[in-house]
C-alpha positions in Angstrom: 105.9 97.8 163.7 104.1 98.0 167.1 100.9 96.4 168.3 99.1 99.7 168.2 100.2 100.3 164.6 98.8 96.9 163.6 95.5 97.8 165.2 95.4 101.2 163.5 95.9 99.7 160.0 93.3 97.0 160.6 95.5 93.9 160.7 93.7 90.6 161.2 94.1 88.4 164.2 96.5 86.1 162.5 98.9 88.9 161.6 98.7 90.2 165.2 99.3 86.8 166.6 102.4 86.4 164.4 103.7 89.8 165.5 103.1 89.0 169.2 105.0 85.6 169.2 107.9 87.0 167.1 110.7 88.4 169.1 113.1 87.7 171.9 112.0 86.2 175.2 112.1 88.5 178.2 111.7 87.9 181.9 108.7 89.5 183.6 107.9 89.6 187.3 104.4 90.0 188.5 102.8 89.8 191.9 99.6 87.6 192.1 98.0 85.8 194.9 99.6 82.4 195.6 96.3 80.6 195.2 95.9 82.1 191.8 99.4 81.0 190.7 99.0 77.5 192.2 95.6 77.1 190.5 97.0 78.3 187.2 100.0 76.0 187.4 97.6 73.1 188.0 95.3 74.1 185.1 98.4 74.3 182.8 99.7 70.9 183.9 96.3 69.4 183.3 96.5 70.7 179.7 100.1 69.4 179.3 101.7 72.8 179.3 103.8 75.1 181.6 102.5 78.0 183.6 104.5 80.4 181.3 102.9 78.9 178.2 99.4 79.3 179.7 100.1 83.0 180.5 101.4 83.6 177.0 98.4 82.0 175.5 96.0 84.1 177.6 97.8 87.3 176.7 97.8 86.5 173.0 94.1 85.6 173.2 93.3 88.9 175.0 95.3 91.0 172.6 93.8 89.4 169.4 90.2 89.1 170.4 89.7 92.9 170.1 90.4 92.6 166.4 87.7 90.1 165.6 
């Protein structure tokens, strides 16, 4: 099942979150300003997490808030 199929059938945010975190890890390359990356790395460290974890959390939050 895809993300859009979940939205079409009215899945709740918990079900969508479960779908988004389930699956293989894959590498992604993005280009962002160095200051943005450095700031995000510092913010993540202050919260006791990695930059990658912070990015995943932000993406999951963005993709599930449309449902609620």
